[in-house]
VMD Tcl script that draws the C-alpha trace (Angstrom):
set ca {
  {-11.10 -29.06 67.96}
  {-13.61 -29.10 65.35}
  {-12.86 -25.61 63.93}
  {-9.02 -26.62 63.57}
  {-10.26 -30.02 61.85}
  {-12.27 -27.88 59.56}
  {-9.61 -25.59 58.46}
  {-7.16 -28.36 57.79}
  {-9.79 -29.90 55.68}
  {-10.08 -26.75 53.89}
  {-6.20 -26.29 53.17}
  {-6.11 -29.97 51.98}
  {-8.86 -29.45 49.81}
  {-7.33 -26.33 48.44}
  {-3.99 -28.05 47.61}
  {-6.09 -30.93 45.84}
  {-7.91 -28.46 43.90}
  {-4.74 -26.63 42.99}
  {-3.03 -30.01 41.98}
  {-6.05 -31.17 39.80}
  {-5.98 -27.65 37.97}
  {-2.25 -28.02 37.45}
  {-2.49 -31.49 35.81}
  {-5.40 -30.36 33.84}
  {-3.24 -27.37 32.48}
  {-0.45 -29.80 31.75}
  {-2.65 -32.35 30.10}
  {-4.13 -29.41 27.81}
  {-0.31 -28.59 26.82}
  {0.41 -32.12 26.21}
  {-2.50 -33.31 24.48}
  {-3.62 -30.13 22.60}
  {-0.62 -27.75 22.22}
  {2.26 -30.37 21.99}
  {0.01 -33.07 20.76}
  {1.41 -33.46 17.36}
  {5.14 -32.96 18.62}
  {4.61 -35.88 21.23}
  {3.00 -38.23 18.94}
  {5.38 -37.42 16.27}
  {8.68 -38.11 18.21}
  {7.06 -41.01 19.88}
  {7.70 -42.85 16.41}
  {11.08 -43.96 17.65}
  {11.69 -45.99 14.36}
  {12.21 -43.15 12.20}
  {14.58 -40.88 14.66}
  {17.57 -40.11 12.88}
  {20.48 -41.01 15.17}
  {22.72 -38.11 14.02}
  {20.16 -35.17 15.17}
  {16.89 -34.18 16.06}
  {13.86 -33.90 13.64}
  {13.74 -30.50 11.97}
  {11.09 -28.51 13.57}
  {10.16 -24.95 12.88}
  {7.19 -22.53 13.15}
  {4.74 -21.83 10.30}
  {4.49 -18.38 8.47}
  {1.20 -17.43 7.47}
  {-0.37 -14.92 4.84}
  {-3.41 -13.52 6.22}
  {-6.26 -13.34 3.77}
  {-8.84 -10.22 3.91}
  {-11.43 -12.16 6.06}
  {-8.78 -13.31 8.58}
  {-8.46 -16.87 7.26}
  {-4.76 -17.91 7.57}
  {-2.86 -19.63 4.55}
  {0.53 -21.30 4.97}
  {3.39 -19.06 3.40}
  {6.22 -21.27 4.99}
  {5.44 -24.71 6.44}
  {7.47 -27.89 7.48}
  {6.20 -30.88 5.94}
  {7.13 -34.72 6.66}
  {8.72 -37.21 4.63}
  {11.51 -39.91 4.49}
  {15.12 -40.46 3.80}
  {17.32 -43.49 3.03}
  {20.48 -43.91 5.15}
  {23.07 -46.69 4.71}
  {26.01 -47.85 6.88}
  {28.34 -48.28 3.88}
  {30.62 -50.99 5.65}
  {27.45 -53.37 5.95}
  {26.93 -53.00 2.03}
  {28.37 -56.05 0.41}
  {26.70 -55.87 -3.17}
  {26.44 -52.34 -3.72}
  {25.26 -52.70 -7.32}
  {22.30 -54.91 -6.15}
  {21.64 -52.50 -3.41}
  {21.48 -49.69 -5.66}
  {19.35 -51.51 -8.29}
  {16.62 -52.29 -5.73}
  {16.60 -48.77 -4.16}
  {16.61 -46.89 -7.53}
  {13.73 -49.08 -8.61}
  {11.71 -47.58 -5.88}
  {13.08 -44.01 -5.59}
  {15.47 -41.67 -7.55}
  {19.09 -42.01 -6.30}
  {22.01 -40.71 -8.28}
  {24.42 -43.35 -9.12}
  {27.96 -41.62 -8.56}
  {26.86 -39.91 -5.20}
  {25.45 -43.44 -3.85}
  {28.87 -45.14 -4.91}
  {30.84 -42.18 -3.30}
  {28.91 -42.73 -0.01}
  {29.41 -46.49 0.20}
  {33.02 -46.05 -0.30}
  {33.12 -44.39 2.90}
  {33.69 -47.55 4.83}
  {34.46 -45.84 8.16}
  {31.47 -43.76 8.04}
  {28.32 -45.35 9.95}
  {25.98 -43.06 8.60}
  {25.44 -41.87 5.00}
  {22.23 -40.40 3.42}
  {21.76 -41.39 0.06}
  {18.33 -40.22 -0.89}
  {15.97 -37.52 0.84}
  {12.28 -36.49 0.83}
  {10.66 -39.60 -0.07}
  {7.08 -40.33 0.49}
  {5.76 -43.04 2.84}
  {4.76 -45.32 0.11}
  {8.34 -45.53 -1.20}
  {9.77 -45.73 2.52}
  {7.65 -48.76 3.12}
  {8.66 -50.53 0.02}
  {12.18 -49.72 0.91}
  {11.58 -51.25 4.46}
  {9.94 -54.28 3.14}
  {13.13 -55.20 1.22}
  {15.07 -55.55 4.53}
  {18.24 -54.98 2.97}
  {21.31 -55.04 5.47}
  {22.92 -51.69 6.03}
  {19.98 -49.93 4.79}
  {17.62 -47.84 6.97}
  {14.80 -45.53 6.87}
  {14.18 -42.13 8.84}
  {11.77 -39.67 9.20}
  {12.83 -36.33 8.11}
  {10.98 -32.79 7.99}
  {12.04 -29.95 5.48}
  {10.75 -26.51 4.71}
  {8.11 -25.91 2.05}
  {6.82 -22.72 0.43}
  {3.34 -23.24 -1.13}
  {3.33 -20.10 -2.97}
  {6.89 -20.75 -4.57}
  {7.71 -17.28 -5.60}
  {5.09 -15.64 -4.06}
  {6.48 -13.07 -1.73}
  {9.82 -14.63 -1.78}
  {11.84 -11.35 -0.85}
  {9.53 -10.84 2.31}
  {9.21 -14.51 3.14}
  {12.85 -15.36 2.78}
  {14.15 -18.94 3.30}
  {15.90 -21.41 5.51}
  {19.22 -22.49 4.94}
  {22.42 -24.08 6.54}
  {24.62 -21.74 8.42}
  {27.43 -24.28 9.22}
  {25.68 -27.26 10.71}
  {22.50 -25.21 11.63}
  {19.44 -24.73 9.66}
  {18.40 -20.81 10.06}
  {16.20 -18.35 8.60}
  {18.59 -16.39 5.95}
  {16.51 -13.81 4.80}
  {13.30 -11.94 5.18}
  {10.51 -12.92 7.98}
  {12.42 -16.35 8.32}
  {15.75 -14.60 9.45}
  {14.18 -11.62 11.53}
  {11.77 -14.10 13.44}
  {14.20 -16.82 13.42}
  {14.09 -17.05 17.44}
  {10.68 -17.47 17.31}
  {10.35 -19.75 14.40}
  {13.31 -22.00 15.41}
  {11.66 -24.76 17.37}
  {13.86 -26.59 19.90}
  {12.88 -30.19 20.66}
  {15.45 -31.63 23.17}
  {13.01 -31.26 25.92}
  {10.03 -33.26 24.63}
  {10.90 -36.65 26.25}
  {10.43 -35.97 29.95}
  {8.55 -37.60 32.70}
  {5.15 -36.23 32.75}
  {4.43 -36.08 36.47}
  {7.99 -35.05 37.12}
  {7.48 -31.90 34.83}
  {4.19 -31.27 36.48}
  {5.52 -31.06 40.32}
  {8.77 -29.55 39.19}
  {7.58 -26.94 36.80}
  {4.39 -25.82 38.53}
  {5.14 -22.11 38.30}
  {6.38 -22.19 34.81}
  {3.58 -24.32 33.51}
  {1.05 -21.86 34.94}
  {2.16 -18.58 35.00}
  {4.42 -17.87 31.78}
  {5.65 -19.21 28.38}
  {8.36 -21.39 28.61}
  {9.69 -20.21 25.32}
  {9.57 -17.88 22.34}
  {8.70 -20.72 20.08}
  {5.83 -19.73 17.68}
  {4.49 -19.35 14.53}
  {4.19 -15.99 12.52}
  {0.79 -14.54 11.29}
  {2.22 -11.63 8.20}
  {0.11 -8.72 7.31}
  {0.62 -10.20 3.66}
  {-2.75 -10.83 1.76}
  {-1.92 -13.48 -0.67}
  {-4.41 -12.18 -3.43}
  {-3.39 -8.69 -3.12}
  {0.55 -10.02 -3.15}
  {-0.16 -12.32 -6.41}
  {-1.92 -9.28 -8.13}
  {0.76 -6.87 -7.43}
  {3.60 -9.32 -8.59}
  {1.56 -10.04 -12.03}
  {1.57 -5.89 -12.39}
  {5.10 -6.11 -11.96}
  {5.95 -8.92 -14.21}
  {4.00 -7.25 -17.10}
  {6.18 -4.12 -16.76}
  {9.00 -6.30 -17.16}
  {7.68 -7.80 -19.96}
  {6.43 -4.92 -21.94}
  {9.25 -2.53 -21.32}
  {12.29 -5.03 -20.90}
  {13.28 -3.25 -17.23}
  {15.84 -4.11 -15.64}
  {13.86 -4.61 -12.33}
  {10.38 -3.37 -11.03}
  {9.15 -3.27 -7.26}
  {6.05 -2.29 -5.39}
  {4.70 -1.82 -1.92}
  {0.90 -1.94 -1.01}
  {0.49 -0.19 2.71}
  {-1.89 0.70 5.06}
  {-0.72 4.67 5.56}
  {-2.72 4.74 8.90}
  {-1.06 1.94 10.82}
  {2.14 0.71 8.75}
  {0.51 -2.96 7.87}
  {2.13 -4.20 4.49}
  {-0.56 -5.95 2.28}
  {2.10 -6.85 -0.32}
  {5.80 -6.15 -1.29}
  {7.49 -7.29 -4.31}
  {10.18 -7.19 -6.51}
  {10.91 -8.56 -9.93}
  {12.85 -10.61 -10.91}
  {12.20 -12.95 -7.82}
  {13.03 -16.61 -7.22}
  {11.34 -19.80 -6.24}
  {12.02 -20.34 -2.33}
  {11.56 -24.16 -2.87}
  {14.47 -24.13 -5.41}
  {16.67 -21.17 -4.01}
  {19.61 -23.12 -4.23}
  {19.44 -23.30 -8.22}
  {19.83 -19.51 -8.21}
  {23.00 -18.62 -9.83}
  {23.21 -15.02 -8.50}
  {22.86 -14.83 -4.81}
  {22.38 -11.02 -5.15}
  {18.94 -12.17 -6.25}
  {18.10 -13.02 -2.50}
  {18.34 -9.42 -1.38}
  {15.16 -7.30 -0.90}
  {15.50 -4.13 -2.98}
  {12.50 -2.31 -1.13}
  {14.45 -2.44 1.89}
  {18.16 -2.87 0.77}
  {18.52 -0.58 -2.42}
  {18.53 3.44 -2.60}
  {17.08 5.33 -5.55}
  {16.94 8.98 -6.45}
  {13.01 8.94 -7.16}
  {12.92 12.18 -8.67}
  {9.53 14.10 -8.93}
  {7.66 11.72 -6.42}
  {9.57 13.61 -3.96}
  {7.90 17.00 -4.84}
  {4.87 16.78 -2.65}
  {7.03 16.30 0.68}
  {8.57 19.61 -0.09}
  {5.27 21.43 -1.25}
  {3.89 20.00 2.11}
  {6.70 21.58 4.13}
  {6.10 24.68 2.29}
  {2.44 24.83 3.16}
  {2.92 23.54 6.68}
  {5.54 26.60 7.25}
  {3.20 29.17 5.73}
  {5.74 30.17 3.00}
  {3.29 29.19 0.22}
  {-0.18 28.04 -0.68}
  {-1.57 26.36 -3.62}
  {-2.28 29.68 -5.11}
  {1.06 31.40 -4.52}
  {2.39 32.60 -7.86}
  {5.90 32.60 -9.32}
  {7.47 33.71 -12.42}
  {8.87 30.28 -14.48}
  {11.49 30.96 -17.05}
  {11.90 27.37 -17.67}
  {15.19 27.75 -15.55}
  {16.72 29.15 -12.47}
  {20.46 29.76 -11.46}
  {21.58 28.54 -8.28}
  {25.03 29.00 -7.22}
  {25.93 29.46 -10.84}
  {24.52 26.19 -11.34}
  {21.49 26.20 -14.03}
  {18.57 24.12 -13.09}
  {15.86 23.12 -15.73}
  {12.34 22.19 -15.91}
  {12.03 18.38 -17.42}
  {11.08 19.90 -20.88}
  {13.52 22.87 -20.84}
  {10.65 25.22 -21.17}
  {8.98 27.85 -19.14}
  {5.45 28.41 -18.21}
  {5.86 32.05 -17.94}
  {4.38 34.37 -15.09}
  {1.75 33.65 -12.43}
  {2.33 29.98 -12.15}
  {0.56 28.77 -9.00}
  {2.14 25.82 -6.82}
  {-1.00 23.83 -7.89}
  {0.54 24.05 -11.43}
  {4.10 23.04 -10.02}
  {2.65 19.76 -9.14}
  {0.26 19.43 -12.01}
  {3.36 19.86 -14.58}
  {5.97 18.61 -11.99}
  {8.16 22.00 -12.58}
  {11.46 21.77 -10.91}
  {11.79 25.54 -10.90}
  {8.74 25.62 -8.88}
  {10.02 23.32 -6.33}
  {13.34 25.29 -5.95}
  {11.14 28.26 -5.39}
  {9.44 26.71 -2.54}
  {12.98 25.64 -1.07}
  {13.99 29.13 -1.32}
  {10.97 30.51 0.55}
  {11.72 27.92 3.32}
  {15.42 28.58 3.61}
  {18.12 25.85 3.51}
  {17.78 25.03 7.50}
  {14.05 24.64 7.38}
  {13.82 22.72 4.19}
  {16.38 20.24 5.68}
  {14.29 19.91 9.17}
  {11.04 19.18 7.10}
  {12.70 16.75 5.21}
  {14.55 15.00 7.63}
  {11.23 14.94 9.70}
  {9.79 12.69 7.18}
  {12.36 10.03 8.70}
  {14.17 9.41 5.50}
  {17.68 10.03 7.29}
  {16.71 6.98 9.21}
  {15.86 3.41 9.17}
  {12.15 2.75 9.25}
  {12.68 -0.39 11.57}
  {10.83 -2.55 9.47}
  {10.75 -6.22 10.68}
  {12.82 -7.70 7.87}
  {16.81 -8.02 7.90}
  {19.34 -5.85 6.03}
  {17.70 -2.48 6.01}
  {20.05 0.23 4.44}
  {19.84 3.96 5.29}
  {18.88 6.44 2.80}
  {21.67 8.67 1.41}
  {20.63 12.05 2.23}
  {23.82 13.90 3.24}
  {23.21 16.54 0.69}
  {20.55 17.66 3.29}
  {23.65 18.58 5.48}
  {25.84 20.20 2.98}
  {26.50 24.23 3.29}
  {25.76 24.68 -0.39}
  {22.45 25.68 -1.67}
  {22.59 23.79 -4.75}
  {22.26 20.67 -2.88}
  {19.01 21.70 -1.39}
  {17.71 22.97 -4.57}
  {18.34 19.79 -6.35}
  {16.86 17.60 -3.47}
  {13.40 19.70 -3.68}
  {12.88 17.80 -6.99}
  {14.22 14.37 -5.89}
  {17.61 14.48 -7.23}
  {20.94 14.02 -5.03}
  {19.16 12.38 -2.31}
  {18.31 8.52 -2.66}
  {16.02 6.74 -0.54}
  {14.89 3.14 -0.05}
  {11.31 2.26 -1.32}
  {10.11 1.51 1.83}
  {11.62 4.79 3.43}
  {9.80 6.78 0.68}
  {6.32 4.89 1.29}
  {6.72 6.02 5.09}
  {7.47 9.46 4.19}
  {4.44 9.50 1.67}
  {2.27 8.05 4.25}
  {2.80 11.14 6.27}
  {0.96 13.15 3.66}
  {-2.06 10.86 3.63}
  {-2.43 9.93 7.59}
  {-2.58 13.49 9.04}
  {1.19 14.02 9.20}
  {2.70 11.42 11.57}
  {5.27 8.84 10.92}
  {4.36 5.11 10.88}
  {6.68 2.03 11.49}
  {6.13 -0.28 8.36}
  {5.54 -4.08 9.49}
  {5.25 -7.12 7.84}
  {4.09 -9.18 10.99}
  {0.46 -8.83 12.46}
  {0.66 -11.44 15.32}
  {2.94 -14.13 16.99}
  {1.10 -17.23 17.98}
  {3.37 -18.94 20.72}
  {3.60 -22.62 20.94}
  {2.99 -22.90 24.57}
  {-0.28 -21.07 24.10}
  {-1.16 -17.31 24.08}
  {-0.23 -14.71 21.52}
  {1.16 -11.41 21.15}
  {-0.22 -9.03 18.46}
  {1.69 -6.46 16.82}
  {-0.01 -3.16 17.16}
  {1.24 0.21 16.50}
  {0.08 3.13 18.70}
  {0.57 6.44 16.95}
  {-1.28 8.71 19.54}
  {1.53 10.11 20.65}
  {3.75 10.19 17.46}
  {5.13 13.44 16.79}
  {3.50 15.00 13.72}
  {5.97 16.00 10.80}
  {2.92 18.28 9.17}
  {-0.20 19.38 10.62}
  {-3.54 17.76 9.93}
  {-4.69 20.71 7.80}
  {-1.37 20.55 5.81}
  {-2.35 16.92 5.43}
  {-5.72 17.73 3.77}
  {-4.29 20.51 1.58}
  {-1.69 18.52 0.01}
  {-4.02 15.80 -0.57}
  {-6.60 18.09 -2.06}
  {-3.75 19.28 -4.53}
  {-2.92 15.74 -5.37}
  {-6.36 14.67 -5.98}
  {-6.79 17.79 -8.24}
  {-3.36 16.42 -10.14}
  {-5.20 13.28 -10.76}
  {-8.74 14.64 -11.64}
  {-7.52 17.47 -14.11}
  {-3.76 17.05 -14.73}
  {-3.05 13.32 -15.01}
  {-3.44 12.12 -18.55}
  {-5.48 15.50 -19.18}
  {-8.18 14.17 -16.50}
  {-8.48 10.66 -18.23}
  {-7.60 8.91 -14.90}
  {-10.14 10.48 -12.61}
  {-12.55 7.96 -10.96}
  {-16.10 8.95 -10.87}
  {-16.59 7.60 -7.33}
  {-13.19 7.60 -6.07}
  {-11.04 10.33 -4.79}
  {-6.96 9.32 -5.62}
  {-4.11 11.46 -4.52}
  {-0.98 10.71 -6.51}
  {2.42 11.95 -8.13}
  {4.55 10.64 -10.92}
  {8.40 10.58 -11.33}
  {10.98 10.17 -13.94}
  {14.56 10.53 -12.93}
  {17.98 9.79 -14.41}
  {19.76 6.94 -12.98}
  {23.04 7.99 -11.20}
  {26.16 6.17 -12.65}
  {27.65 3.56 -10.74}
  {30.42 4.89 -8.61}
  {29.46 8.44 -8.97}
  {30.08 10.86 -12.14}
  {26.94 12.15 -12.97}
  {24.05 10.39 -14.63}
  {23.12 8.33 -17.52}
  {21.58 10.21 -20.41}
  {19.44 7.24 -21.60}
  {18.62 5.25 -18.27}
  {16.01 6.42 -15.79}
  {13.99 5.32 -13.04}
  {10.08 5.73 -13.13}
  {8.09 5.97 -10.00}
  {4.54 6.48 -8.99}
  {2.76 6.76 -5.65}
  {-0.81 7.45 -4.55}
  {-3.16 6.90 -1.58}
  {-6.87 6.34 -1.75}
  {-9.81 7.27 -0.84}
  {-7.68 9.99 -0.52}
  {-9.26 11.67 2.50}
  {-9.90 8.62 4.41}
  {-6.78 6.49 2.84}
  {-6.84 2.59 3.28}
  {-3.96 1.92 0.89}
  {-0.78 3.54 -0.35}
  {1.01 2.07 -3.34}
  {4.16 2.77 -4.28}
  {5.65 1.42 -7.74}
  {8.78 1.78 -9.69}
  {10.89 0.48 -12.39}
  {14.46 0.79 -13.30}
  {15.41 1.48 -16.80}
  {12.43 0.56 -18.68}
  {13.00 0.74 -22.58}
  {10.54 2.10 -25.10}
  {8.84 4.85 -22.82}
  {9.98 7.99 -21.70}
  {8.01 8.66 -18.63}
  {6.50 7.27 -15.61}
  {2.94 7.82 -16.77}
  {3.51 5.36 -19.46}
  {5.10 2.61 -17.59}
  {3.88 2.77 -13.80}
  {0.80 4.81 -13.89}
  {-1.35 2.25 -15.65}
  {-0.68 -0.62 -13.44}
  {-0.95 1.63 -10.18}
  {-4.63 2.64 -11.58}
  {-5.42 -1.20 -12.34}
  {-4.14 -2.20 -8.81}
  {-6.18 0.64 -7.26}
  {-9.27 -0.64 -9.01}
  {-8.78 -3.92 -8.02}
  {-8.01 -3.14 -4.21}
  {-11.28 -0.96 -3.97}
  {-13.15 -3.92 -5.63}
  {-11.43 -6.49 -3.70}
  {-12.16 -4.92 -0.39}
  {-15.61 -3.50 -1.52}
  {-14.48 -0.23 -0.17}
  {-17.38 2.33 -0.15}
  {-17.03 5.19 -2.82}
  {-16.32 8.49 -1.33}
  {-17.91 11.02 -3.86}
}
mol new
graphics top color blue
foreach p $ca { graphics top sphere $p radius 0.5 }
foreach p [lrange $ca 0 end-1] q [lrange $ca 1 end] { graphics top cylinder $p $q radius 0.2 }
display resetview
């Protein structure tokens, strides 16, 4: 009898403790996790009768020390609405309202004349002080409602990567960049906030304790705001100095794919995107536009030749300044030959087209194609922003040898900058393909988080680690000895890099412009333990013939900034 009673007491005690724990958990969710939402929605006097108050998760930049900085926030204010049929003397009402906040007269009169409409907004995003003054007037037919809207503290900063929120029909949705790609996480529903607390406790015990109820959350990006700002200023300098059509750049970790900065110039102000007359400005050229990059591609083909064992850095060939492939004459950039016994190192140092055709011929069409496609250039990278465009590499499936010859020095194949950055990262990281990404973490509204971690332990290698080290050594030699005659060598840091200058293809086909070029430059450092890879490009710069004039200087300035800013230890 006593043992039975004791057992019942234990069972009852267990359920009491269990319910107490449930209540504590729910109190935590209400007071801590959802505290702001409940308190704001409790303010019934400002609830808009036509819709729920706009709610959306925050997008953060992440500083080098882990501190979060708002990149896309939702801020609060007030709006003025009228019931047109209740406005008797519209002139006096307009005068009273416009003395407190700015209201367009013509729009106000148009709203007043909609007598059958029970709700017309006449002013938005006003301050609490203005709202209180209007409320104090007690004007018939005039009401104040609370509202929220998206605000981007950085203005133009990372505009192409962040994206913005705009109406799609009657819905406010992310339209570009992170805002769109992670819209399901950032779009917060608020219809379930008004419920009986204790009813929710007992009807949703399992949901409350064991799982997240929604995907709603905040986004922590990989973008470092100081780095992003520095990159954007360097691109603006290129645009201003060389009157270029556009310029762009990426700063990425070649080991794990984290993007510290992604920028295109010209850009636009996220808070005033509706003022942009050309909607194509919203598109992100880093992922949506393809370019024939020219000589920056050469290290990919050279690494393929080294990996396959058909050439080494010391392999020699005879350079006449041209080579004939299928009755087509391919020239070096300066149409000059270097003579006999020219090494593969000199092919990179002097950016010789004939030398790269030599490497391709040693590999053979099929093996050359397999290596080049192995760098992932035929496929999308899977980066977490929308509208990624596949690169154009159909020439690598051609039966004609000439297409492979031109591809060896970056002509006839067009890559997105993000695809190029991923391909170049294989040279830096030991040979494996990374997945570029702009988001580091999702922090869920109901508690908990999801870290965006990339596991490359089982990723297939495009080239061997030894090949990666050898091509890196060759590119370091290029910077130390050949680039500007060795003027760009850093005493305490090794940098592996390559320039590229390519003619721009005519729109709609039909050859290349004689007077329009794309300049590009990529490099990674410290070369043998890389923390950063930078890719810069500029379209049709004026007054400069080569990338060594236009994009090499900003690359070097950016490299010096990053090494100092992150206090990277010297590697030599």
